[in-house]
MIDOSE-1310 file (N, C-alpha, C; in nm, 2 decimals, decimal comma, always signed):
residues 271
mkia	+1,96/+0,97/+4,26/+1,86/+1,06/+4,20/+1,73/+0,99/+4,18; +1,62/+1,05/+4,21/+1,48/+1,00/+4,20/+1,43/+1,04/+4,06; +1,40/+0,94/+3,98/+1,37/+0,96/+3,84/+1,23/+0,90/+3,80; +1,14/+0,98/+3,75/+1,02/+0,93/+3,69/+1,04/+0,89/+3,55
vgms	+1,00/+0,77/+3,51/+1,01/+0,73/+3,37/+0,88/+0,72/+3,30; +0,86/+0,78/+3,19/+0,74/+0,77/+3,11/+0,74/+0,64/+3,04; +0,64/+0,55/+3,08/+0,64/+0,41/+3,03/+0,53/+0,40/+2,92; +0,56/+0,34/+2,81/+0,46/+0,33/+2,70/+0,42/+0,18/+2,68
ggvd	+0,49/+0,09/+2,75/+0,47/-0,05/+2,72/+0,55/-0,10/+2,61; +0,64/-0,02/+2,55/+0,73/-0,06/+2,44/+0,87/-0,09/+2,49; +0,95/-0,13/+2,40/+1,09/-0,17/+2,43/+1,18/-0,05/+2,47; +1,16/+0,06/+2,41/+1,24/+0,18/+2,44/+1,23/+0,23/+2,58
ssva	+1,11/+0,26/+2,63/+1,09/+0,31/+2,76/+1,12/+0,20/+2,86; +1,10/+0,07/+2,83/+1,13/-0,04/+2,92/+1,28/-0,04/+2,95; +1,36/-0,04/+2,84/+1,51/-0,04/+2,85/+1,56/+0,09/+2,92; +1,50/+0,20/+2,89/+1,54/+0,32/+2,95/+1,53/+0,31/+3,11
awll	+1,42/+0,25/+3,15/+1,40/+0,23/+3,29/+1,50/+0,13/+3,35; +1,53/+0,03/+3,28/+1,62/-0,07/+3,32/+1,76/-0,01/+3,33; +1,80/+0,07/+3,24/+1,93/+0,13/+3,24/+1,95/+0,23/+3,36; +1,84/+0,30/+3,39/+1,85/+0,39/+3,51/+1,86/+0,31/+3,64
keag	+1,78/+0,20/+3,64/+1,79/+0,12/+3,76/+1,93/+0,06/+3,78; +1,99/+0,02/+3,67/+2,12/-0,04/+3,67/+2,23/+0,06/+3,72; +2,20/+0,19/+3,68/+2,29/+0,30/+3,72/+2,27/+0,34/+3,87; +2,18/+0,28/+3,94/+2,16/+0,30/+4,08/+2,06/+0,41/+4,12
hdvf	+1,98/+0,45/+4,02/+1,88/+0,56/+4,05/+1,76/+0,50/+4,12; +1,69/+0,58/+4,19/+1,56/+0,55/+4,24/+1,45/+0,58/+4,14; +1,40/+0,47/+4,08/+1,32/+0,49/+3,96/+1,17/+0,44/+3,98; +1,08/+0,52/+3,93/+0,94/+0,47/+3,93/+0,88/+0,50/+3,79
gvsm	+0,78/+0,42/+3,75/+0,72/+0,43/+3,61/+0,59/+0,51/+3,62; +0,56/+0,58/+3,52/+0,44/+0,66/+3,51/+0,38/+0,64/+3,36; +0,25/+0,64/+3,35/+0,18/+0,64/+3,22/+0,06/+0,72/+3,23; +0,00/+0,75/+3,12/-0,13/+0,82/+3,12/-0,24/+0,74/+3,05
alwd	-0,36/+0,74/+3,11/-0,47/+0,68/+3,04/-0,54/+0,79/+2,96; -0,53/+0,78/+2,83/-0,58/+0,89/+2,74/-0,71/+0,85/+2,66; -0,73/+0,72/+2,64/-0,84/+0,68/+2,56/-0,98/+0,70/+2,63; -1,07/+0,76/+2,56/-1,20/+0,78/+2,61/-1,28/+0,65/+2,60
rssv	-1,30/+0,58/+2,71/-1,36/+0,45/+2,70/-1,51/+0,45/+2,65; -1,57/+0,57/+2,65/-1,71/+0,58/+2,60/-1,71/+0,59/+2,45; -1,59/+0,60/+2,39/-1,58/+0,63/+2,25/-1,63/+0,50/+2,17; -1,70/+0,53/+2,06/-1,74/+0,42/+1,97/-1,64/+0,39/+1,86
ltaa	-1,53/+0,47/+1,86/-1,43/+0,45/+1,75/-1,36/+0,32/+1,77; -1,32/+0,26/+1,66/-1,24/+0,14/+1,66/-1,11/+0,16/+1,59; -1,02/+0,07/+1,60/-0,89/+0,09/+1,54/-0,85/-0,04/+1,47; -0,75/-0,02/+1,38/-0,70/-0,14/+1,30/-0,63/-0,23/+1,40
pqrh	-0,65/-0,36/+1,39/-0,59/-0,46/+1,48/-0,44/-0,46/+1,45; -0,36/-0,47/+1,56/-0,21/-0,48/+1,55/-0,15/-0,36/+1,50; -0,21/-0,25/+1,50/-0,15/-0,12/+1,45/-0,12/-0,04/+1,57; +0,01/-0,03/+1,61/+0,05/+0,03/+1,73/+0,05/+0,19/+1,71
acyg	+0,00/+0,26/+1,81/-0,01/+0,40/+1,80/-0,01/+0,46/+1,94; +0,00/+0,59/+1,95/+0,00/+0,66/+2,08/-0,14/+0,66/+2,14; -0,24/+0,66/+2,05/-0,38/+0,68/+2,10/-0,47/+0,58/+2,03; -0,54/+0,51/+2,11/-0,63/+0,41/+2,05/-0,69/+0,31/+2,16
pdea	-0,78/+0,23/+2,12/-0,85/+0,14/+2,22/-0,77/+0,03/+2,27; -0,65/+0,01/+2,22/-0,56/-0,10/+2,27/-0,48/-0,04/+2,38; -0,51/+0,07/+2,43/-0,43/+0,14/+2,54/-0,42/+0,05/+2,67; -0,53/-0,02/+2,70/-0,53/-0,10/+2,82/-0,43/-0,21/+2,82
qeld	-0,41/-0,27/+2,70/-0,31/-0,37/+2,68/-0,17/-0,32/+2,70; -0,14/-0,20/+2,65/-0,01/-0,13/+2,66/+0,02/-0,10/+2,80; -0,09/-0,05/+2,88/-0,07/-0,02/+3,02/-0,04/-0,14/+3,10; -0,10/-0,25/+3,06/-0,07/-0,38/+3,13/+0,07/-0,42/+3,11
tarh	+0,12/-0,40/+2,99/+0,26/-0,44/+2,95/+0,35/-0,35/+3,03; +0,33/-0,22/+3,04/+0,41/-0,13/+3,11/+0,41/-0,17/+3,26; +0,30/-0,21/+3,32/+0,29/-0,25/+3,46/+0,37/-0,37/+3,48; +0,36/-0,47/+3,39/+0,43/-0,59/+3,40/+0,58/-0,57/+3,40
vceq	+0,63/-0,48/+3,31/+0,77/-0,45/+3,31/+0,82/-0,39/+3,44; +0,74/-0,30/+3,49/+0,78/-0,23/+3,62/+0,78/-0,34/+3,73; +0,69/-0,43/+3,73/+0,70/-0,54/+3,83/+0,82/-0,62/+3,82; +0,86/-0,65/+3,69/+0,99/-0,72/+3,67/+1,11/-0,65/+3,72
ldmp	+1,10/-0,51/+3,70/+1,22/-0,43/+3,75/+1,21/-0,39/+3,89; +1,10/-0,44/+3,96/+1,08/-0,41/+4,10/+1,08/-0,25/+4,12; +1,00/-0,19/+4,05/+0,98/-0,04/+4,06/+0,83/-0,01/+4,06; +0,79/+0,09/+4,13/+0,65/+0,13/+4,14/+0,60/+0,18/+4,00
fyvf	+0,47/+0,17/+3,98/+0,41/+0,21/+3,85/+0,28/+0,28/+3,88; +0,26/+0,40/+3,82/+0,14/+0,48/+3,84/+0,08/+0,52/+3,71; -0,05/+0,52/+3,71/-0,12/+0,56/+3,58/-0,21/+0,68/+3,62; -0,20/+0,79/+3,54/-0,28/+0,91/+3,56/-0,39/+0,92/+3,45
dcak	-0,51/+0,94/+3,49/-0,62/+0,96/+3,40/-0,61/+1,10/+3,34; -0,57/+1,11/+3,21/-0,56/+1,24/+3,15/-0,64/+1,25/+3,02; -0,75/+1,17/+3,02/-0,83/+1,16/+2,90/-0,90/+1,30/+2,87; -0,95/+1,36/+2,97/-1,02/+1,49/+2,95/-0,92/+1,60/+2,90
qyqe	-0,80/+1,60/+2,96/-0,70/+1,70/+2,92/-0,65/+1,67/+2,78; -0,64/+1,54/+2,75/-0,59/+1,51/+2,61/-0,69/+1,55/+2,51; -0,82/+1,54/+2,54/-0,92/+1,58/+2,45/-0,91/+1,73/+2,42; -0,88/+1,81/+2,52/-0,87/+1,95/+2,51/-0,74/+2,00/+2,44
imla	-0,63/+1,93/+2,48/-0,50/+1,97/+2,43/-0,47/+1,92/+2,29; -0,51/+1,79/+2,26/-0,47/+1,72/+2,14/-0,58/+1,70/+2,04; -0,69/+1,64/+2,08/-0,79/+1,61/+1,98/-0,86/+1,73/+1,93; -0,88/+1,83/+2,01/-0,94/+1,96/+1,96/-0,85/+2,03/+1,86
yfqe	-0,72/+2,03/+1,90/-0,62/+2,09/+1,81/-0,61/+2,01/+1,67; -0,62/+1,88/+1,68/-0,62/+1,79/+1,56/-0,73/+1,83/+1,47; -0,85/+1,85/+1,53/-0,97/+1,88/+1,45/-0,96/+2,02/+1,39; -0,91/+2,12/+1,47/-0,91/+2,25/+1,43/-0,81/+2,27/+1,31
eyqa	-0,69/+2,20/+1,32/-0,59/+2,22/+1,21/-0,64/+2,16/+1,08; -0,70/+2,05/+1,08/-0,75/+1,99/+0,96/-0,87/+2,07/+0,90; -0,95/+2,13/+0,99/-1,06/+2,21/+0,94/-1,01/+2,34/+0,88; -0,89/+2,38/+0,92/-0,84/+2,50/+0,87/-0,75/+2,47/+0,74
grtp	-0,75/+2,35/+0,70/-0,67/+2,31/+0,58/-0,52/+2,29/+0,61; -0,49/+2,27/+0,73/-0,35/+2,25/+0,77/-0,33/+2,11/+0,82; -0,22/+2,05/+0,79/-0,19/+1,92/+0,85/-0,12/+1,93/+0,98; -0,18/+1,88/+1,09/-0,12/+1,89/+1,22/+0,00/+1,81/+1,24
npcv	+0,08/+1,85/+1,34/+0,20/+1,77/+1,38/+0,18/+1,73/+1,52; +0,10/+1,63/+1,55/+0,06/+1,59/+1,68/+0,17/+1,55/+1,77; +0,27/+1,49/+1,72/+0,38/+1,44/+1,80/+0,46/+1,55/+1,87; +0,49/+1,66/+1,79/+0,56/+1,77/+1,85/+0,48/+1,84/+1,96
rcnq	+0,35/+1,86/+1,93/+0,26/+1,92/+2,03/+0,25/+1,83/+2,16; +0,23/+1,71/+2,13/+0,21/+1,61/+2,25/+0,33/+1,61/+2,34; +0,45/+1,60/+2,28/+0,57/+1,60/+2,36/+0,58/+1,73/+2,45; +0,56/+1,84/+2,39/+0,57/+1,97/+2,46/+0,46/+1,98/+2,57
lvkf	+0,34/+1,96/+2,54/+0,23/+1,99/+2,63/+0,18/+1,87/+2,71; +0,20/+1,75/+2,66/+0,14/+1,64/+2,73/+0,25/+1,55/+2,80; +0,33/+1,49/+2,72/+0,43/+1,39/+2,78/+0,53/+1,46/+2,87; +0,58/+1,58/+2,83/+0,68/+1,65/+2,91/+0,62/+1,77/+2,98
gllp	+0,49/+1,79/+2,97/+0,42/+1,90/+3,03/+0,31/+1,85/+3,13; +0,21/+1,79/+3,08/+0,10/+1,75/+3,16/+0,14/+1,63/+3,26; +0,21/+1,53/+3,20/+0,24/+1,42/+3,29/+0,33/+1,45/+3,41; +0,44/+1,53/+3,39/+0,52/+1,57/+3,50/+0,44/+1,65/+3,60
lmie	+0,34/+1,73/+3,55/+0,26/+1,81/+3,64/+0,17/+1,72/+3,72; +0,11/+1,62/+3,66/+0,03/+1,53/+3,73/+0,10/+1,46/+3,84; +0,23/+1,43/+3,82/+0,31/+1,36/+3,92/+0,33/+1,46/+4,04; +0,36/+1,58/+4,01/+0,38/+1,68/+4,11/+0,25/+1,70/+4,19
lanm	+0,14/+1,71/+4,12/+0,01/+1,73/+4,19/-0,03/+1,62/+4,28; +0,03/+1,50/+4,25/+0,01/+1,38/+4,34/+0,11/+1,38/+4,45; +0,18/+1,48/+4,47/+0,28/+1,49/+4,58/+0,38/+1,38/+4,57; +0,43/+1,35/+4,45/+0,53/+1,25/+4,43/+0,66/+1,32/+4,38
pfda	+0,75/+1,36/+4,47/+0,87/+1,43/+4,43/+0,96/+1,35/+4,34; +1,02/+1,41/+4,25/+1,12/+1,35/+4,16/+1,22/+1,45/+4,11; +1,34/+1,41/+4,08/+1,45/+1,50/+4,04/+1,46/+1,51/+3,89; +1,42/+1,41/+3,82/+1,43/+1,42/+3,67/+1,32/+1,33/+3,61
fatg	+1,29/+1,36/+3,48/+1,19/+1,29/+3,41/+1,25/+1,22/+3,28; +1,24/+1,09/+3,27/+1,31/+1,02/+3,16/+1,21/+0,96/+3,07; +1,25/+0,94/+2,94/+1,17/+0,87/+2,84/+1,26/+0,78/+2,76; +1,20/+0,71/+2,67/+1,28/+0,63/+2,58/+1,31/+0,69/+2,44
hyar	+1,31/+0,82/+2,44/+1,34/+0,89/+2,31/+1,48/+0,88/+2,27; +1,51/+0,87/+2,14/+1,64/+0,87/+2,09/+1,69/+1,01/+2,07; +1,74/+1,07/+2,17/+1,79/+1,21/+2,16/+1,88/+1,23/+2,28; +1,94/+1,35/+2,29/+2,03/+1,38/+2,41/+2,02/+1,52/+2,44
vtqd	+2,06/+1,56/+2,56/+2,06/+1,70/+2,61/+2,20/+1,73/+2,67; +2,25/+1,84/+2,62/+2,38/+1,88/+2,68/+2,36/+2,03/+2,73; +2,46/+2,08/+2,81/+2,45/+2,21/+2,86/+2,56/+2,29/+2,81; +2,54/+2,41/+2,76/+2,64/+2,50/+2,71/+2,72/+2,56/+2,83
aatg	+2,85/+2,54/+2,84/+2,93/+2,58/+2,95/+2,93/+2,73/+2,96; +2,92/+2,80/+2,85/+2,93/+2,95/+2,85/+2,80/+3,02/+2,89; +2,69/+2,97/+2,84/+2,56/+3,03/+2,86/+2,48/+2,96/+2,96; +2,51/+2,83/+2,99/+2,43/+2,76/+3,08/+2,30/+2,70/+3,02
rfll	+2,27/+2,73/+2,90/+2,15/+2,69/+2,83/+2,16/+2,54/+2,80; +2,05/+2,47/+2,80/+2,04/+2,33/+2,77/+2,01/+2,32/+2,62; +2,09/+2,23/+2,56/+2,08/+2,21/+2,41/+2,03/+2,07/+2,38; +1,93/+2,06/+2,29/+1,87/+1,94/+2,24/+1,96/+1,89/+2,12
rkgk	+2,01/+1,77/+2,13/+2,09/+1,72/+2,02/+2,04/+1,58/+1,97; +2,10/+1,54/+1,86/+2,06/+1,41/+1,81/+2,12/+1,30/+1,89; +2,06/+1,18/+1,89/+2,11/+1,07/+1,95/+2,21/+1,00/+1,86; +2,27/+0,89/+1,91/+2,37/+0,82/+1,83/+2,31/+0,75/+1,71
dgkk	+2,19/+0,70/+1,72/+2,12/+0,63/+1,61/+2,06/+0,73/+1,52; +2,13/+0,77/+1,41/+2,08/+0,87/+1,32/+1,94/+0,83/+1,25; +1,92/+0,70/+1,23/+1,80/+0,65/+1,17/+1,68/+0,66/+1,26; +1,71/+0,66/+1,39/+1,60/+0,67/+1,49/+1,59/+0,80/+1,57
dqsy	+1,67/+0,89/+1,53/+1,68/+1,02/+1,60/+1,54/+1,08/+1,61; +1,51/+1,13/+1,73/+1,37/+1,19/+1,76/+1,38/+1,33/+1,81; +1,50/+1,39/+1,79/+1,52/+1,52/+1,85/+1,42/+1,62/+1,79; +1,39/+1,60/+1,66/+1,29/+1,69/+1,59/+1,16/+1,70/+1,67
flyr	+1,11/+1,58/+1,71/+0,98/+1,58/+1,78/+0,99/+1,64/+1,92; +1,11/+1,68/+1,96/+1,12/+1,74/+2,10/+1,16/+1,88/+2,09; +1,17/+1,94/+1,97/+1,23/+2,07/+1,95/+1,16/+2,18/+2,02; +1,03/+2,16/+2,06/+0,96/+2,27/+2,13/+0,97/+2,26/+2,28
lsqq	+1,05/+2,17/+2,33/+1,06/+2,16/+2,48/+1,13/+2,28/+2,53; +1,08/+2,33/+2,64/+1,14/+2,46/+2,70/+1,27/+2,43/+2,78; +1,34/+2,53/+2,82/+1,46/+2,51/+2,89/+1,43/+2,44/+3,02; +1,32/+2,47/+3,09/+1,29/+2,40/+3,21/+1,26/+2,25/+3,19
qlar	+1,20/+2,22/+3,08/+1,17/+2,08/+3,04/+1,30/+2,01/+3,01; +1,38/+2,07/+2,93/+1,51/+2,01/+2,89/+1,60/+1,99/+3,02; +1,59/+2,08/+3,11/+1,68/+2,07/+3,23/+1,66/+1,95/+3,31; +1,53/+1,90/+3,32/+1,51/+1,79/+3,40/+1,48/+1,66/+3,32
srfp	+1,50/+1,67/+3,19/+1,48/+1,55/+3,10/+1,61/+1,46/+3,10; +1,58/+1,33/+3,09/+1,69/+1,24/+3,08/+1,65/+1,14/+2,97; +1,75/+1,11/+2,88/+1,73/+1,02/+2,77/+1,83/+0,91/+2,77; +1,81/+0,81/+2,84/+1,91/+0,70/+2,86/+1,95/+0,63/+2,73
laqy	+1,87/+0,64/+2,63/+1,90/+0,57/+2,50/+1,98/+0,66/+2,41; +2,02/+0,77/+2,45/+2,10/+0,86/+2,36/+2,22/+0,80/+2,29; +2,28/+0,71/+2,37/+2,41/+0,65/+2,31/+2,39/+0,51/+2,25; +2,26/+0,47/+2,23/+2,24/+0,34/+2,18/+2,16/+0,34/+2,04
rked	+2,18/+0,24/+1,97/+2,11/+0,22/+1,84/+1,99/+0,12/+1,87; +1,89/+0,13/+1,79/+1,77/+0,05/+1,81/+1,80/-0,10/+1,83; +1,89/-0,15/+1,75/+1,92/-0,30/+1,76/+1,99/-0,33/+1,89; +2,06/-0,23/+1,94/+2,13/-0,25/+2,07/+2,02/-0,25/+2,19
vrai	+1,93/-0,17/+2,17/+1,82/-0,16/+2,27/+1,74/-0,29/+2,28; +1,71/-0,35/+2,17/+1,64/-0,47/+2,16/+1,72/-0,58/+2,23; +1,85/-0,58/+2,20/+1,95/-0,68/+2,26/+1,95/-0,67/+2,41; +1,96/-0,54/+2,46/+1,96/-0,52/+2,60/+1,84/-0,57/+2,67
arra	+1,72/-0,55/+2,60/+1,60/-0,60/+2,66/+1,60/-0,75/+2,68; +1,65/-0,82/+2,58/+1,66/-0,97/+2,59/+1,75/-1,01/+2,71; +1,87/-0,94/+2,72/+1,96/-0,97/+2,82/+1,91/-0,94/+2,96; +1,83/-0,84/+2,96/+1,77/-0,79/+3,09/+1,65/-0,87/+3,13
glga	+1,61/-0,97/+3,05/+1,49/-1,05/+3,09/+1,36/-0,99/+3,05; +1,37/-0,89/+2,96/+1,25/-0,82/+2,91/+1,22/-0,86/+2,77; +1,23/-0,99/+2,74/+1,21/-1,04/+2,61/+1,07/-1,02/+2,56; +0,97/-1,01/+2,65/+0,83/-0,99/+2,61/+0,81/-0,86/+2,53
vadi	+0,90/-0,76/+2,56/+0,88/-0,63/+2,49/+0,99/-0,61/+2,38; +1,09/-0,70/+2,38/+1,20/-0,68/+2,29/+1,16/-0,67/+2,14; +1,06/-0,74/+2,10/+1,02/-0,74/+1,96/+0,89/-0,67/+1,93; +0,84/-0,60/+2,03/+0,71/-0,53/+2,00/+0,73/-0,42/+1,89
aesq	+0,63/-0,42/+1,80/+0,64/-0,32/+1,69/+0,63/-0,18/+1,75; +0,70/-0,09/+1,68/+0,71/+0,05/+1,73/+0,58/+0,12/+1,70; +0,56/+0,22/+1,78/+0,44/+0,31/+1,76/+0,48/+0,41/+1,65; +0,41/+0,40/+1,54/+0,45/+0,48/+1,42/+0,34/+0,59/+1,40
dfys	+0,23/+0,58/+1,46/+0,12/+0,67/+1,43/+0,06/+0,74/+1,55; -0,01/+0,85/+1,53/-0,08/+0,92/+1,64/-0,20/+0,84/+1,68; -0,27/+0,79/+1,59/-0,40/+0,72/+1,62/-0,40/+0,59/+1,55; -0,44/+0,48/+1,62/-0,44/+0,35/+1,56/-0,55/+0,32/+1,46
gdyr	-0,65/+0,41/+1,45/-0,75/+0,39/+1,35/-0,74/+0,48/+1,23; -0,85/+0,51/+1,16/-0,85/+0,60/+1,05/-0,86/+0,74/+1,11; -0,76/+0,83/+1,09/-0,75/+0,96/+1,15/-0,88/+1,04/+1,12; -0,94/+1,02/+1,01/-1,06/+1,09/+0,97/-1,18/+1,07/+1,07
dllc	-1,17/+0,95/+1,14/-1,28/+0,93/+1,24/-1,27/+1,03/+1,36; -1,15/+1,08/+1,38/-1,13/+1,17/+1,49/-1,18/+1,31/+1,46; -1,20/+1,34/+1,33/-1,23/+1,48/+1,30/-1,37/+1,52/+1,33; -1,46/+1,42/+1,33/-1,60/+1,44/+1,36/-1,66/+1,57/+1,29
lpec	-1,63/+1,58/+1,16/-1,67/+1,69/+1,08/-1,77/+1,64/+0,97; -1,87/+1,72/+0,95/-1,97/+1,68/+0,84/-1,90/+1,69/+0,70; -1,95/+1,61/+0,61/-1,90/+1,61/+0,48/-1,94/+1,75/+0,42; -1,84/+1,80/+0,34/-1,86/+1,93/+0,28/-1,81/+1,93/+0,14
pgni	-1,89/+1,88/+0,04/-1,84/+1,86/-0,10/-1,79/+1,99/-0,16; -1,69/+1,98/-0,24/-1,63/+2,09/-0,31/-1,55/+2,05/-0,43; -1,49/+2,14/-0,51/-1,42/+2,11/-0,63/-1,28/+2,07/-0,61; -1,23/+1,98/-0,69/-1,09/+1,96/-0,70/-1,05/+2,02/-0,84
vdtn	-0,95/+2,11/-0,84/-0,91/+2,18/-0,96/-0,76/+2,16/-0,99; -0,72/+2,18/-1,11/-0,58/+2,17/-1,15/-0,52/+2,31/-1,14; -0,40/+2,33/-1,17/-0,33/+2,46/-1,15/-0,38/+2,57/-1,24; -0,46/+2,53/-1,34/-0,52/+2,63/-1,43/-0,66/+2,66/-1,39
ghvi	-0,71/+2,60/-1,28/-0,84/+2,63/-1,23/-0,95/+2,55/-1,29; -0,92/+2,45/-1,37/-1,02/+2,36/-1,43/-1,06/+2,26/-1,33; -1,19/+2,24/-1,32/-1,25/+2,14/-1,23/-1,23/+2,00/-1,29; -1,16/+1,92/-1,21/-1,13/+1,78/-1,26/-1,19/+1,68/-1,16
gmhq	-1,26/+1,72/-1,06/-1,31/+1,62/-0,97/-1,39/+1,69/-0,85; -1,44/+1,60/-0,76/-1,50/+1,65/-0,64/-1,44/+1,59/-0,52; -1,45/+1,66/-0,41/-1,41/+1,61/-0,28/-1,52/+1,62/-0,18; -1,51/+1,56/-0,06/-1,61/+1,56/+0,04/-1,57/+1,64/+0,16
gvwh	-1,46/+1,72/+0,15/-1,41/+1,80/+0,26/-1,26/+1,82/+0,25; -1,21/+1,94/+0,25/-1,07/+1,97/+0,23/-0,98/+1,90/+0,34; -1,05/+1,87/+0,46/-0,97/+1,81/+0,57/-0,94/+1,66/+0,54; -0,99/+1,61/+0,43/-0,95/+1,47/+0,39/-0,82/+1,47/+0,31
ytig	-0,76/+1,59/+0,29/-0,64/+1,60/+0,21/-0,53/+1,67/+0,28; -0,40/+1,65/+0,24/-0,29/+1,72/+0,30/-0,19/+1,76/+0,18; -0,12/+1,86/+0,20/-0,02/+1,91/+0,10/+0,08/+1,80/+0,07; +0,10/+1,77/-0,06/+0,19/+1,66/-0,09/+0,13/+1,52/-0,11
qrkg	+0,00/+1,51/-0,07/-0,07/+1,38/-0,08/-0,08/+1,34/-0,23; -0,05/+1,21/-0,24/-0,06/+1,15/-0,38/-0,17/+1,04/-0,38; -0,17/+0,96/-0,28/-0,27/+0,85/-0,28/-0,41/+0,90/-0,23; -0,51/+0,84/-0,28/-0,65/+0,87/-0,23/-0,70/+1,00/-0,28
lgia	-0,65/+1,05/-0,39/-0,71/+1,18/-0,44/-0,84/+1,16/-0,51; -0,87/+1,04/-0,55/-0,99/+1,02/-0,62/-0,99/+1,07/-0,77; -0,88/+1,09/-0,82/-0,86/+1,13/-0,96/-0,78/+1,03/-1,04; -0,84/+0,98/-1,15/-0,76/+0,89/-1,23/-0,68/+0,97/-1,34
aaep	-0,56/+0,94/-1,35/-0,47/+1,01/-1,44/-0,36/+0,92/-1,49; -0,30/+0,95/-1,60/-0,19/+0,87/-1,66/-0,06/+0,89/-1,59; -0,05/+1,01/-1,52/+0,07/+1,04/-1,44/+0,04/+1,07/-1,30; +0,14/+1,06/-1,21/+0,11/+1,09/-1,07/+0,06/+1,23/-1,05
lyai	-0,04/+1,24/-0,96/-0,09/+1,37/-0,92/-0,07/+1,40/-0,77; -0,05/+1,52/-0,73/-0,02/+1,55/-0,59/-0,11/+1,67/-0,55; -0,15/+1,67/-0,43/-0,22/+1,79/-0,37/-0,12/+1,90/-0,34; -0,14/+2,01/-0,40/-0,04/+2,12/-0,38/-0,10/+2,24/-0,31
gldv	-0,23/+2,24/-0,29/-0,29/+2,35/-0,22/-0,43/+2,32/-0,17; -0,47/+2,38/-0,06/-0,60/+2,36/+0,00/-0,65/+2,50/+0,03; -0,76/+2,54/-0,04/-0,82/+2,67/-0,02/-0,95/+2,65/+0,06; -0,94/+2,67/+0,19/-1,05/+2,65/+0,28/-1,17/+2,74/+0,25
nant	-1,14/+2,87/+0,22/-1,24/+2,96/+0,20/-1,32/+2,93/+0,07; -1,25/+2,88/-0,03/-1,32/+2,84/-0,15/-1,36/+2,70/-0,15; -1,33/+2,63/-0,04/-1,36/+2,48/-0,03/-1,31/+2,41/-0,15; -1,18/+2,43/-0,19/-1,12/+2,37/-0,31/-0,99/+2,31/-0,28
vii	-0,97/+2,19/-0,34/-0,84/+2,12/-0,34/-0,77/+2,14/-0,47; -0,64/+2,18/-0,47/-0,57/+2,21/-0,59/-0,47/+2,10/-0,61; -0,46/+2,04/-0,73/-0,37/+1,93/-0,76/-0,29/+1,96/-0,89
């Protein structure tokens, strides 16, 4: 089977590719260039994320892994599409007083949507698309529907972030790490000669810098009120807050305070 593997430069996708090669499949690696090189944004050093200026280093790591595994590697420039699909959505959600879930949207529309499409448009046939997610897919014998299920490692399970994948997407998805725990994957990487990626920190965030830098929204001062409507502080924009937030409220109190509401129309944060 010819399988395209989404490579991130991390240990999970690297081991996923190695496992598929070991199983005898015809494998090639693919990645996306998402970072706008003209951007003046910076990011925190050593903070691994899906989007940020350290992308070039991660692509180089993915390329090196593919060379080690003797498999082709291709990079598709998707920066413009990413801006339209992800960054615009990110801004719109915060501006509307909602906290976005970028990982769920990105998996559906970008990683399992745009990337496979780019491969097809490049006239590169493939039978399945694999990633290093900790999840698994089964098929119901009675209905024929594909079912998304948790992987073996309950602590690392990522099925929630994939819940919006369509039947078509699930049908051609392969998750080689479904039966492994994270510590097993790191051990496999070392045994496979992929020690350079075995201990790379995981990508935990959407953006490697301060997410507020992506909003590109002007400051819009407003009131912070308690549940009785009493003004107890000021804010510089409701998009700086999220429901359930405790830190960074800018209010000194003897007991913990939490943001429980964002009224965009009234430009008010309720705690």
